[in-house]
N, C-alpha and C positions, 0 to 999 in steps of 0.2 A: 537696951542699955546703949545708949549714944557714945560713941567715940568718934574721935580726931582722926579720919580716915586719912586725911593730908599731912599730917605728921607722920605718921605711920609712913605712907610713900615716901616723906623726905627721910626718914629713918632707913629705909632700905637702900635708896639714893646714896646717901652718906658711908651704909656698910659697903655698897659696892665700890665706894671712890676709894674708901681705905684700902679694901681687898686690891684695887688695882695700883696703889702707891706701892703697899706691900711688894705686890708681883714685879713692879720695875725696880724696886730697890735691892732686891733678892737676886733677880734676874732670872730668866727661864733659860733651859735648853731650846733649839730652834724648833725642834717638833712640838714643844708646848707651848708655843707664842698665841694659840687660840683662845687660851687662858686670856689674856688682854681684851680680845674682843668680847668675851663672855661678860667680862666688868664692865665694859664700855655699854654693852648691849643693856644691863641691869642698871647702869645709871641713867642711859636713855628712856627706860621703861618707866624708871620710878620718876622722872622729871616729868614725862608725860602724863603718869598718875597726879602728881601736883597739880597739872594744868586742868586735867577732864573730870577727878572728880567732885570738885566744887560745882560743875556744869550740871553733872550727874544727880548730884544732892539737889541741886535749885529746880530742875526739872521733875524730879520726883515729889520735890514738895508742892509743886505746882498742879503735878496730876492728881496728888492726894487733895487739895484743896479745892479742885475742882470738881472730882467725884464727891467729897462731903457737900458742896454746895447743889449737887443736883440731888441727892438724897435728903436733904432738909425738908422737912414737913413746912408747906406754906403757914406763915403767922395767921392768927385767929382772922385778923381785918383783912387779909386776903383771901382767906377762904368764904367770908360771909358774901363778898362781893362775887366770888365767881360761882357759889353754890347758890 
């Protein structure tokens, strides 16, 4: 089942951004400020995924195409010349 992985990564980054805004508006005690960095890290990972996933999928598609090209039987005209 094909999915739009970039859209999923974008939704995650947006969710972390919303969480960051909520935490900034509500305010946190000083000992819980690390939650802000959790949100920032989530946004960063989401942005990285939006950049990386298309490259990963393109590389996999190239590898699949190369693998399929190697495993295809030679056309009949080519077999007559070699055999």
